[in-house]
ROZA-839450 format. One line per field, with one value per residue (C-alpha): residue in three letters; residue number from 1; chain; x negated, y, z negated. Coordinates in Angstrom, 3 decimals, always signed. Layout:
r [ALA | ...]
k [NUM | ...]
c [A | ...]
u [X | ...]
v [Y | ...]
w [Z | ...]
// end
This chain:
r [MET | LYS | PHE | ASP | THR | LEU | GLY | ASP | THR | ASP | ILE | GLN | VAL | SER | ARG | ILE | CYS | LEU | GLY | THR | MET | THR | PHE | GLY | GLU | GLN | ASN | THR | GLU | VAL | GLU | ALA | HIS | ASP | GLN | LEU | ASP | TYR | ALA | LEU | THR | GLN | GLY | ILE | ASN | PHE | ILE | ASP | THR | ALA | GLU | LEU | TYR | ALA | VAL | PRO | PRO | SER | ARG | ASP | THR | GLN | GLY | LEU | THR | GLU | GLN | PHE | ILE | GLY | THR | TRP | LEU | ALA | ARG | ARG | GLY | LYS | ARG | ASP | ASP | LEU | ILE | MET | ALA | SER | LYS | ILE | VAL | GLY | PRO | SER | ASN | GLY | ILE | ASP | TRP | VAL | ARG | SER | ASP | LEU | ASN | PHE | SER | LYS | GLU | SER | ILE | ARG | THR | ALA | LEU | GLU | ASP | SER | LEU | LYS | ARG | LEU | GLN | THR | ASP | TYR | ILE | ASP | LEU | TYR | GLN | LEU | HIS | TRP | PRO | GLU | ARG | LYS | THR | ASN | PHE | PHE | GLY | LYS | LEU | GLY | TYR | SER | GLN | ASP | GLU | ASP | ASP | PRO | TRP | MET | ASP | ASN | PHE | VAL | SER | ILE | LEU | GLU | GLU | ILE | GLN | THR | LEU | ILE | ARG | GLU | GLY | LYS | ILE | ARG | TYR | PHE | GLY | LEU | SER | ASN | GLU | THR | PRO | TRP | GLY | VAL | MET | ARG | PHE | LEU | HIS | LEU | ALA | GLU | LYS | PHE | ASN | LEU | PRO | ARG | LEU | VAL | SER | VAL | GLN | ASN | PRO | TYR | SER | LEU | LEU | ASN | ARG | SER | TYR | GLU | VAL | GLY | LEU | ALA | GLU | VAL | SER | VAL | ARG | GLU | ARG | VAL | GLY | LEU | LEU | ALA | TYR | SER | PRO | LEU | ALA | PHE | GLY | LEU | LEU | SER | GLY | LYS | TYR | HIS | ARG | LYS | GLU | ASP | LYS | PRO | GLY | ASP | ARG | ILE | ASN | GLN | PHE | LYS | GLN | MET | SER | ARG | TYR | ASN | SER | GLU | SER | SER | TRP | TYR | ALA | THR | GLU | ARG | TYR | ILE | GLU | ILE | ALA | ALA | SER | HIS | ALA | ILE | THR | PRO | ALA | GLN | LEU | SER | LEU | ALA | PHE | VAL | ASN | SER | ARG | PRO | PHE | VAL | THR | SER | ASN | ILE | ILE | GLY | ALA | THR | THR | LEU | GLU | GLN | LEU | LYS | GLU | ASN | ILE | GLY | SER | ILE | ASP | ILE | ASP | LEU | SER | ASP | ASP | ALA | ILE | GLN | GLU | ILE | ASP | LYS | VAL | GLN | ASN | GLU | ILE | SER | ASN | PRO | ALA | PRO]
k [1 | 2 | 3 | 4 | 5 | 6 | 7 | 8 | 9 | 10 | 11 | 12 | 13 | 14 | 15 | 16 | 17 | 18 | 19 | 20 | 21 | 22 | 23 | 24 | 25 | 26 | 27 | 28 | 29 | 30 | 31 | 32 | 33 | 34 | 35 | 36 | 37 | 38 | 39 | 40 | 41 | 42 | 43 | 44 | 45 | 46 | 47 | 48 | 49 | 50 | 51 | 52 | 53 | 54 | 55 | 56 | 57 | 58 | 59 | 60 | 61 | 62 | 63 | 64 | 65 | 66 | 67 | 68 | 69 | 70 | 71 | 72 | 73 | 74 | 75 | 76 | 77 | 78 | 79 | 80 | 81 | 82 | 83 | 84 | 85 | 86 | 87 | 88 | 89 | 90 | 91 | 92 | 93 | 94 | 95 | 96 | 97 | 98 | 99 | 100 | 101 | 102 | 103 | 104 | 105 | 106 | 107 | 108 | 109 | 110 | 111 | 112 | 113 | 114 | 115 | 116 | 117 | 118 | 119 | 120 | 121 | 122 | 123 | 124 | 125 | 126 | 127 | 128 | 129 | 130 | 131 | 132 | 133 | 134 | 135 | 136 | 137 | 138 | 139 | 140 | 141 | 142 | 143 | 144 | 145 | 146 | 147 | 148 | 149 | 150 | 151 | 152 | 153 | 154 | 155 | 156 | 157 | 158 | 159 | 160 | 161 | 162 | 163 | 164 | 165 | 166 | 167 | 168 | 169 | 170 | 171 | 172 | 173 | 174 | 175 | 176 | 177 | 178 | 179 | 180 | 181 | 182 | 183 | 184 | 185 | 186 | 187 | 188 | 189 | 190 | 191 | 192 | 193 | 194 | 195 | 196 | 197 | 198 | 199 | 200 | 201 | 202 | 203 | 204 | 205 | 206 | 207 | 208 | 209 | 210 | 211 | 212 | 213 | 214 | 215 | 216 | 217 | 218 | 219 | 220 | 221 | 222 | 223 | 224 | 225 | 226 | 227 | 228 | 229 | 230 | 231 | 232 | 233 | 234 | 235 | 236 | 237 | 238 | 239 | 240 | 241 | 242 | 243 | 244 | 245 | 246 | 247 | 248 | 249 | 250 | 251 | 252 | 253 | 254 | 255 | 256 | 257 | 258 | 259 | 260 | 261 | 262 | 263 | 264 | 265 | 266 | 267 | 268 | 269 | 270 | 271 | 272 | 273 | 274 | 275 | 276 | 277 | 278 | 279 | 280 | 281 | 282 | 283 | 284 | 285 | 286 | 287 | 288 | 289 | 290 | 291 | 292 | 293 | 294 | 295 | 296 | 297 | 298 | 299 | 300 | 301 | 302 | 303 | 304 | 305 | 306 | 307 | 308 | 309 | 310 | 311 | 312 | 313 | 314 | 315 | 316 | 317 | 318 | 319 | 320 | 321 | 322 | 323 | 324 | 325 | 326 | 327 | 328 | 329 | 330 | 331 | 332 | 333 | 334 | 335 | 336 | 337 | 338 | 339 | 340 | 341 | 342 | 343 | 344 | 345 | 346]
c [A | A | A | A | A | A | A | A | A | A | A | A | A | A | A | A | A | A | A | A | A | A | A | A | A | A | A | A | A | A | A | A | A | A | A | A | A | A | A | A | A | A | A | A | A | A | A | A | A | A | A | A | A | A | A | A | A | A | A | A | A | A | A | A | A | A | A | A | A | A | A | A | A | A | A | A | A | A | A | A | A | A | A | A | A | A | A | A | A | A | A | A | A | A | A | A | A | A | A | A | A | A | A | A | A | A | A | A | A | A | A | A | A | A | A | A | A | A | A | A | A | A | A | A | A | A | A | A | A | A | A | A | A | A | A | A | A | A | A | A | A | A | A | A | A | A | A | A | A | A | A | A | A | A | A | A | A | A | A | A | A | A | A | A | A | A | A | A | A | A | A | A | A | A | A | A | A | A | A | A | A | A | A | A | A | A | A | A | A | A | A | A | A | A | A | A | A | A | A | A | A | A | A | A | A | A | A | A | A | A | A | A | A | A | A | A | A | A | A | A | A | A | A | A | A | A | A | A | A | A | A | A | A | A | A | A | A | A | A | A | A | A | A | A | A | A | A | A | A | A | A | A | A | A | A | A | A | A | A | A | A | A | A | A | A | A | A | A | A | A | A | A | A | A | A | A | A | A | A | A | A | A | A | A | A | A | A | A | A | A | A | A | A | A | A | A | A | A | A | A | A | A | A | A | A | A | A | A | A | A | A | A | A | A | A | A | A | A | A | A | A | A | A | A | A | A | A | A | A | A | A | A | A | A | A | A | A | A | A | A | A | A | A | A | A | A]
u [-123.677 | -122.027 | -118.677 | -115.843 | -112.739 | -109.472 | -107.103 | -106.480 | -107.015 | -109.994 | -110.795 | -114.174 | -114.091 | -117.045 | -117.458 | -117.508 | -114.347 | -114.229 | -111.484 | -110.176 | -107.774 | -110.031 | -109.649 | -107.434 | -107.801 | -111.472 | -112.862 | -112.317 | -111.690 | -115.337 | -116.539 | -114.101 | -115.468 | -119.034 | -118.200 | -116.537 | -119.496 | -122.006 | -119.987 | -120.044 | -123.827 | -124.046 | -121.976 | -118.630 | -115.724 | -112.899 | -111.069 | -108.203 | -105.637 | -101.939 | -99.017 | -99.064 | -102.668 | -104.332 | -104.369 | -103.012 | -99.743 | -98.671 | -96.118 | -98.847 | -101.432 | -99.280 | -100.296 | -103.496 | -105.712 | -104.182 | -104.304 | -108.034 | -108.680 | -106.517 | -108.522 | -111.693 | -110.311 | -109.247 | -112.720 | -114.600 | -112.568 | -113.363 | -110.421 | -110.530 | -113.846 | -112.340 | -109.972 | -107.514 | -105.344 | -102.518 | -99.597 | -95.950 | -94.927 | -92.294 | -89.671 | -90.972 | -89.596 | -90.985 | -92.256 | -88.986 | -90.580 | -92.467 | -89.239 | -85.566 | -85.353 | -88.278 | -87.584 | -88.577 | -85.473 | -86.074 | -85.295 | -87.733 | -90.561 | -90.154 | -89.918 | -92.987 | -95.019 | -94.086 | -95.074 | -98.427 | -99.134 | -98.532 | -100.817 | -103.522 | -103.193 | -103.208 | -100.810 | -101.264 | -102.413 | -104.393 | -103.259 | -99.987 | -99.419 | -96.652 | -98.259 | -96.448 | -93.431 | -89.841 | -88.921 | -89.874 | -92.789 | -96.180 | -98.478 | -100.351 | -101.901 | -99.419 | -100.765 | -97.644 | -94.356 | -90.915 | -87.740 | -85.766 | -82.072 | -81.275 | -83.593 | -81.437 | -83.843 | -82.363 | -84.473 | -85.149 | -88.462 | -87.108 | -85.806 | -89.237 | -90.961 | -88.462 | -89.201 | -92.947 | -92.485 | -90.592 | -93.305 | -96.025 | -94.193 | -93.957 | -97.734 | -97.473 | -99.127 | -101.275 | -101.189 | -99.385 | -100.678 | -99.571 | -100.889 | -100.485 | -98.727 | -98.341 | -98.982 | -95.225 | -94.800 | -97.684 | -96.522 | -92.918 | -93.964 | -96.132 | -93.344 | -90.734 | -93.090 | -93.699 | -90.044 | -88.711 | -91.727 | -92.383 | -95.702 | -98.052 | -99.677 | -103.465 | -104.629 | -103.802 | -105.094 | -105.252 | -107.524 | -110.644 | -113.731 | -115.930 | -113.296 | -110.343 | -110.784 | -107.112 | -106.986 | -108.968 | -106.145 | -103.811 | -104.371 | -107.988 | -106.981 | -104.174 | -106.676 | -109.043 | -106.555 | -104.126 | -106.793 | -105.342 | -108.392 | -108.582 | -109.237 | -110.582 | -109.796 | -111.101 | -114.283 | -115.959 | -112.941 | -112.553 | -116.305 | -116.639 | -118.794 | -121.215 | -122.564 | -122.377 | -119.928 | -122.160 | -125.188 | -123.265 | -123.750 | -120.049 | -118.404 | -114.970 | -113.791 | -114.682 | -111.702 | -111.458 | -111.881 | -109.435 | -106.752 | -106.319 | -103.245 | -105.563 | -105.840 | -107.025 | -110.414 | -110.644 | -110.063 | -112.687 | -112.964 | -113.495 | -116.260 | -117.945 | -117.791 | -119.229 | -122.070 | -122.903 | -122.845 | -125.131 | -127.629 | -127.404 | -128.012 | -131.080 | -132.512 | -132.237 | -133.632 | -130.498 | -127.987 | -124.731 | -122.758 | -124.776 | -124.357 | -120.602 | -120.179 | -122.579 | -120.541 | -117.330 | -119.116 | -120.246 | -116.807 | -115.676 | -112.050 | -112.951 | -112.683 | -113.712 | -114.669 | -112.936 | -115.396 | -114.757 | -116.924 | -116.725 | -120.305 | -122.552 | -125.091 | -122.510 | -121.430 | -124.999 | -125.532 | -122.215 | -122.717 | -126.236 | -124.742 | -124.165 | -127.887 | -128.045 | -127.758 | -127.218 | -129.178 | -127.522 | -128.812 | -127.110 | -123.812 | -124.042 | -124.686 | -121.689 | -119.461 | -120.552 | -119.289 | -116.044 | -115.470 | -116.020 | -114.076 | -111.546 | -110.045 | -110.127 | -108.795 | -105.997]
v [+83.667 | +84.391 | +86.124 | +86.272 | +88.404 | +86.942 | +87.070 | +90.579 | +92.131 | +94.138 | +91.489 | +89.757 | +86.261 | +83.991 | +81.244 | +78.840 | +78.885 | +77.222 | +74.606 | +73.884 | +70.930 | +68.855 | +71.395 | +69.795 | +66.248 | +65.460 | +68.676 | +70.168 | +73.858 | +74.384 | +72.592 | +74.608 | +77.852 | +76.683 | +75.972 | +79.351 | +81.129 | +79.323 | +79.896 | +83.624 | +83.639 | +82.157 | +84.916 | +83.123 | +85.544 | +83.263 | +80.857 | +78.581 | +76.937 | +75.960 | +75.712 | +71.903 | +71.365 | +69.389 | +66.563 | +63.921 | +65.550 | +64.811 | +66.258 | +66.397 | +68.294 | +70.493 | +74.113 | +73.354 | +74.402 | +77.866 | +78.088 | +77.307 | +79.934 | +82.364 | +82.049 | +82.524 | +85.627 | +87.078 | +86.522 | +87.766 | +90.806 | +92.561 | +90.856 | +93.142 | +91.803 | +88.327 | +86.928 | +84.604 | +82.215 | +80.037 | +78.042 | +77.208 | +73.547 | +72.489 | +69.736 | +66.396 | +63.365 | +62.634 | +66.072 | +67.740 | +68.603 | +71.439 | +73.417 | +72.553 | +73.753 | +72.667 | +74.837 | +78.170 | +80.135 | +83.705 | +82.720 | +79.779 | +81.815 | +84.510 | +82.021 | +80.074 | +83.230 | +84.689 | +81.427 | +81.350 | +84.964 | +84.160 | +81.131 | +83.026 | +86.041 | +88.438 | +90.973 | +89.860 | +87.044 | +88.009 | +85.116 | +83.309 | +80.145 | +77.634 | +74.354 | +72.316 | +72.805 | +72.446 | +70.542 | +66.922 | +66.990 | +65.389 | +66.447 | +64.720 | +61.989 | +61.755 | +62.436 | +61.497 | +63.385 | +61.771 | +63.826 | +63.014 | +63.452 | +63.378 | +66.280 | +68.747 | +71.633 | +74.942 | +77.464 | +80.040 | +81.382 | +84.935 | +84.694 | +83.532 | +86.432 | +88.906 | +87.743 | +87.857 | +91.442 | +92.338 | +90.820 | +92.632 | +95.931 | +95.144 | +94.595 | +90.966 | +89.478 | +90.988 | +88.485 | +85.357 | +82.018 | +78.495 | +75.063 | +71.592 | +73.247 | +72.353 | +74.501 | +75.013 | +76.183 | +78.631 | +80.117 | +80.320 | +82.362 | +84.609 | +85.159 | +86.040 | +88.338 | +90.324 | +90.291 | +91.599 | +93.628 | +91.317 | +90.264 | +88.398 | +85.259 | +85.434 | +81.835 | +78.132 | +75.722 | +72.264 | +69.222 | +69.255 | +67.058 | +64.755 | +62.066 | +64.268 | +66.726 | +66.718 | +70.501 | +70.896 | +69.451 | +72.461 | +74.626 | +75.580 | +77.627 | +79.243 | +80.201 | +81.860 | +83.616 | +84.703 | +85.570 | +83.091 | +81.219 | +77.778 | +77.347 | +73.818 | +71.464 | +67.942 | +68.614 | +65.667 | +63.337 | +62.825 | +62.379 | +59.539 | +61.712 | +62.395 | +58.890 | +57.919 | +55.082 | +53.587 | +53.953 | +52.225 | +55.311 | +55.901 | +55.672 | +54.372 | +57.949 | +59.131 | +60.142 | +57.267 | +54.721 | +56.471 | +57.299 | +54.156 | +55.610 | +57.657 | +54.651 | +56.583 | +57.012 | +53.276 | +52.161 | +50.145 | +52.753 | +55.587 | +53.656 | +52.737 | +56.293 | +57.577 | +55.091 | +56.561 | +60.104 | +59.063 | +57.865 | +61.170 | +63.110 | +61.032 | +61.568 | +65.343 | +65.275 | +66.559 | +64.898 | +63.452 | +66.038 | +68.881 | +67.508 | +67.237 | +70.686 | +72.416 | +71.048 | +72.542 | +75.830 | +76.071 | +75.904 | +79.265 | +78.757 | +78.234 | +81.263 | +79.462 | +75.936 | +74.873 | +72.799 | +71.103 | +69.224 | +67.441 | +68.273 | +71.302 | +69.187 | +68.399 | +72.033 | +73.239 | +70.788 | +71.698 | +75.461 | +74.999 | +73.806 | +77.446 | +77.801 | +74.832 | +75.393 | +72.165 | +71.711 | +71.106 | +67.526 | +66.974 | +68.333 | +66.066 | +63.041 | +63.964 | +64.367 | +60.953 | +59.302 | +61.305 | +60.145 | +56.526 | +56.624 | +59.411 | +60.868 | +57.736 | +59.597 | +61.956]
w [-92.748 | -89.422 | -89.046 | -86.536 | -86.088 | -87.362 | -84.395 | -83.123 | -86.573 | -87.804 | -90.452 | -90.308 | -91.811 | -92.439 | -89.845 | -92.777 | -94.892 | -98.303 | -98.427 | -101.903 | -101.818 | -104.097 | -106.918 | -109.556 | -108.204 | -107.626 | -109.096 | -112.536 | -113.089 | -114.060 | -110.920 | -108.793 | -110.209 | -109.567 | -105.930 | -105.497 | -107.090 | -104.873 | -101.702 | -102.310 | -102.765 | -99.255 | -97.687 | -97.524 | -97.879 | -96.678 | -99.036 | -98.008 | -100.267 | -100.334 | -102.725 | -102.235 | -103.355 | -104.896 | -102.324 | -102.198 | -103.222 | -106.767 | -109.143 | -111.795 | -109.723 | -107.464 | -107.897 | -109.818 | -106.930 | -106.773 | -110.577 | -110.640 | -107.965 | -109.903 | -113.118 | -111.086 | -109.357 | -112.700 | -114.135 | -111.084 | -110.039 | -106.728 | -105.018 | -101.977 | -100.659 | -100.196 | -97.579 | -99.308 | -97.295 | -98.550 | -97.133 | -97.678 | -97.298 | -94.788 | -94.922 | -96.163 | -97.944 | -101.372 | -102.414 | -103.393 | -106.731 | -105.017 | -104.502 | -104.274 | -100.650 | -98.486 | -95.482 | -94.004 | -94.867 | -95.955 | -99.527 | -99.521 | -98.021 | -100.647 | -103.525 | -102.375 | -101.879 | -105.263 | -106.975 | -105.148 | -106.079 | -109.748 | -109.698 | -107.809 | -110.132 | -107.209 | -105.705 | -102.104 | -99.819 | -96.729 | -94.525 | -95.188 | -93.157 | -92.469 | -93.580 | -90.903 | -88.605 | -89.778 | -86.641 | -86.004 | -83.597 | -83.076 | -85.893 | -88.725 | -86.623 | -83.754 | -80.281 | -78.310 | -78.470 | -78.621 | -78.878 | -82.034 | -81.259 | -84.979 | -85.780 | -87.762 | -87.104 | -86.036 | -84.125 | -86.850 | -85.570 | -85.451 | -89.011 | -90.186 | -88.426 | -89.857 | -93.390 | -92.723 | -91.529 | -94.705 | -96.899 | -94.955 | -95.475 | -99.191 | -99.275 | -100.434 | -97.353 | -94.640 | -91.772 | -90.630 | -89.354 | -88.467 | -89.367 | -87.836 | -84.915 | -81.239 | -78.145 | -77.681 | -81.273 | -81.053 | -77.764 | -78.992 | -82.031 | -79.850 | -77.326 | -79.944 | -81.830 | -78.646 | -77.590 | -80.910 | -82.054 | -85.008 | -86.614 | -84.305 | -85.635 | -85.934 | -86.448 | -86.214 | -88.854 | -87.279 | -87.637 | -85.498 | -85.675 | -83.633 | -84.263 | -83.350 | -80.500 | -79.513 | -80.104 | -76.884 | -74.747 | -74.871 | -77.904 | -77.226 | -74.163 | -76.157 | -78.864 | -76.403 | -74.140 | -76.871 | -79.501 | -81.982 | -83.222 | -84.764 | -88.472 | -88.217 | -91.078 | -91.814 | -89.793 | -91.563 | -91.273 | -95.034 | -95.332 | -92.826 | -90.539 | -93.404 | -92.868 | -96.546 | -95.915 | -93.241 | -95.529 | -98.351 | -100.510 | -101.075 | -104.481 | -105.556 | -106.112 | -102.592 | -100.516 | -98.029 | -100.833 | -103.126 | -100.567 | -98.490 | -96.789 | -94.571 | -92.268 | -89.206 | -90.877 | -91.539 | -87.960 | -86.137 | -83.398 | -85.928 | -87.650 | -84.370 | -83.012 | -86.293 | -86.001 | -82.604 | -83.992 | -86.846 | -84.248 | -82.363 | -85.568 | -86.386 | -82.907 | -83.416 | -86.977 | -88.716 | -91.017 | -89.644 | -91.620 | -90.144 | -86.613 | -87.092 | -88.627 | -86.234 | -83.334 | -84.744 | -85.495 | -81.871 | -80.251 | -78.790 | -79.833 | -83.515 | -85.793 | -88.969 | -90.040 | -93.266 | -95.262 | -98.566 | -101.012 | -104.321 | -105.379 | -105.074 | -103.200 | -100.520 | -100.432 | -99.867 | -97.001 | -95.377 | -95.589 | -94.213 | -90.937 | -89.985 | -89.270 | -86.885 | -83.145 | -81.223 | -78.028 | -74.672 | -74.840 | -78.202 | -76.869 | -73.821 | -76.037 | -78.204 | -75.146 | -73.873 | -77.054 | -76.881 | -73.311 | -74.286 | -77.586 | -77.234 | -80.436 | -82.612 | -85.684 | -84.529]
// end
């Protein structure tokens, strides 16, 4: 396994992070524990979850992912040699069963954190992240920005950072990160942290894959210059980039088939671009999944690549991507497709 420094901390995290949102939906507790056990044998020390998981969000499965990890942590022990990350949900219609107040008030942050700690059966979370912004902005598949005059959001960035500071002093979290955030949001948090001597964010968890390289437009430079690395999620675009759908090896329970609302992965341009990437992988004698993951692993602004799987076989293939170094020719071929079919699945 390879490792990188998390932001400007002294923490070394594995370049492959185990994503867990399938735990409790597509994976049983036993299967979740098997994945966690195997990941550790491969040198992974970084595990990402969220209070909202499993995905897709459901009243019946919310919190199960953290619970499954919690029973595993309790059985395994040695909590301090792992880096655990979790997230608090932001405002959203239709998931008010998570908490009564879906916002980032000091009270909500504390309540969400305390609930996550109980489910995880731990005293602290290493990296606590805002799952998405409170304000209405372009995230979750939106490339363009339009100002919403009816947005009730109030600028409470300082209040958020003050509560994070309090929780750090109490020993309940160690570091702070963002997710599904824009360049303005990241720089605003950085500016206010410096201005008021408050905790500095250390990472941004956003989507990044061969089908969605929008992070490169503005946030990649922020990551490099401000030492706020990307934790890349959906690097296989819900499994489309594995090639199994093109090979007709997919099953009814696979994510794109099961969750039709993820329309960006069903678009004609996404399927055609993936076909091109499958051809590139074949020409370099690696699997499409390994090509896709190795590309993400190679980016200098990426701190860790969040991979997920529903089977151990998939997990082994995905983790194995860390040992693949793409040639300059492969990168040029990938960039050619990106130039022709730019970000088909934002």
